[in-house]
C-alpha positions in Angstrom: -34.0 17.1 -23.7 -32.8 19.5 -26.8 -30.0 18.3 -28.0 -26.6 20.6 -28.3 -26.2 22.1 -31.8 -23.1 21.6 -33.6 -21.6 25.1 -32.6 -21.4 23.8 -28.1 -20.0 20.7 -29.2 -17.3 21.9 -31.3 -16.7 25.1 -28.3 -16.5 21.7 -26.2 -13.7 20.1 -27.6 -12.2 22.8 -28.0 -11.9 23.6 -24.0 -11.0 20.1 -23.2 -8.3 20.9 -25.6 -7.0 23.5 -24.4 -7.8 22.1 -21.0 -5.7 19.4 -21.8 -2.5 21.3 -23.1 -2.7 23.4 -20.0 -1.8 20.1 -17.9 0.7 19.0 -20.3 2.1 21.9 -20.1 2.2 22.0 -15.3 3.0 18.7 -16.1 6.2 19.4 -18.1 6.9 22.4 -15.4 6.7 20.4 -12.6 9.0 17.8 -14.4 12.3 20.8 -15.2 12.2 21.8 -11.7 12.1 18.6 -9.8 15.2 17.8 -12.5 16.3 21.0 -11.2 15.9 20.1 -7.2 17.8 16.8 -7.9 20.3 17.9 -9.5 21.0 20.5 -6.3 20.6 17.5 -3.8 23.4 16.0 -6.2 25.3 19.3 -5.9 24.4 19.3 -2.3 25.6 15.1 -1.9 29.1 16.8 -3.5 29.9 18.9 -0.9 29.6 17.2 1.6 31.8 15.8 4.9 33.7 13.2 5.6 33.6 11.2 9.1 37.4 9.9 8.7 39.3 8.0 10.9 42.4 8.1 11.7 45.8 6.3 13.3 46.6 6.1 16.7 48.7 3.1 19.3 46.6 3.7 21.9 43.7 1.9 21.3 43.1 -2.0 20.2 41.7 -3.0 17.1 39.0 -4.7 19.1 38.4 -1.4 21.5 38.5 0.7 17.5 36.3 -1.7 15.6 33.4 -2.5 18.0 33.4 1.1 18.6 32.6 2.2 15.4 29.8 -0.7 14.6 28.5 0.7 17.9 28.2 4.4 17.2 27.5 4.3 13.7 23.8 1.6 12.8 25.3 1.0 8.8 28.3 -0.6 9.9 28.7 -4.8 10.3 31.4 -5.2 12.5 33.5 -6.3 9.6 33.2 -4.1 8.0 34.7 -1.1 10.7 37.7 -4.3 10.9 38.5 -4.0 7.6 38.2 0.4 7.6 40.3 0.3 11.5 42.9 -2.0 9.3 42.9 0.2 6.5 43.2 3.8 8.8 46.2 1.6 10.4 47.9 0.6 7.4 47.3 4.1 5.6 46.8 6.3 8.4 42.7 7.7 7.7 40.0 5.7 6.9 37.0 7.2 5.6 34.1 5.8 7.6 31.0 7.6 5.7 30.4 11.0 4.3 27.1 13.0 5.0 25.6 16.4 5.8 27.4 18.5 8.6 25.1 18.3 11.6 24.9 14.7 11.1 29.3 14.3 10.6 29.4 16.7 13.9 27.2 14.5 15.4 29.0 11.2 14.6 32.3 13.1 15.9 31.1 13.6 18.8 29.1 10.3 19.5 25.7 11.3 20.2 24.3 8.9 17.3 24.2 5.5 19.0 22.5 2.4 16.8 19.0 1.3 19.1 17.9 -2.1 19.4 14.5 -2.8 20.6 13.5 -5.8 21.8 
C-alpha cells in the first residue's frame, strides 16, 4: 500500500483543524444561547405569582395549619403553623411563589398532596 504524500497529510491536518475550530464555535454559540435562556428563565421567576394567605377571624389556627399542609406538598406542619402565625400577626403571609397557572390551582384547591403506600 502506498504511503500518502506530505502534501496530502498537511491538507488532512488543516481539515482537522478547521473541523475542530467549527466545533469550538458551535459549542461557544450554544453556551451563549444557554446563558440567554437562563436569563429569560430568571426573569420569568421574577414575574412569578405569589400565593398569599390572609388573616381572618373565622377559621381556627389548627384548621388553617392543617389545610395549608394538605394543599401545599412542600410545607411541613411546622412551616404551615409559622405561616399561619405570620398571617395572624401581620395580616398576610406569602405561602409560595410559582407560575400563574399553578398559583390559580393552589387558590382553587385543585392541587393536593397524594401519598402512595
